[in-house]
C-alpha positions, 0 to 999 in steps of 0.5 A: 290756528296761528296768531298770524291768521288773526292779524287783522282782528288783533290789530282791530282789537288793539285799536278798540282797546286804545280808543276805549282807554282814550275815551275813558280818560277823556270822559273823566275830564268832561264837565258833567262826569256824572252824565258819563258814568255809564260810558266810563264803566263800559270803556273799562269793560270794553278795553279789558275784553279787547285786551284779553282777546288780543292776548288770547289770540296771540297765545293760540286760545282754543276758545276763539268763537266763545271769546269772540262772541262775548267781545262782539257783544260788549263792543257792540253794546258799548259802541251804541252807548258811546254814540249817544254822546256828542264828544269827539272822543266818544264818536271815535270810540263808537266807530272803533267799537262797532268795527271791532264788533264786526271783526269779532263776529267773523270769528264766531262759528 
């Protein structure tokens, strides 16, 4: 399937990756960084898998369902973790991650 067929999910993956990277950088600047350790760790995990899946879809990977399932699980897990923090960047990141998880789930057959 052409990467054009994945335009919406590719855009959503990119937005999630960007939100995770922003959240990561913002968490490092928070007063209590120790409290943000799990959030920071998951920011990196989520940004990496979203970036990888975005590239894989653009290349026409034959592993769409498998990669999408992993990405959905990571995004959902991280979205729920990020929701626990009151910071604006965490809330925006949670929204982006949960939206991405929903889009990825559509690719799992």
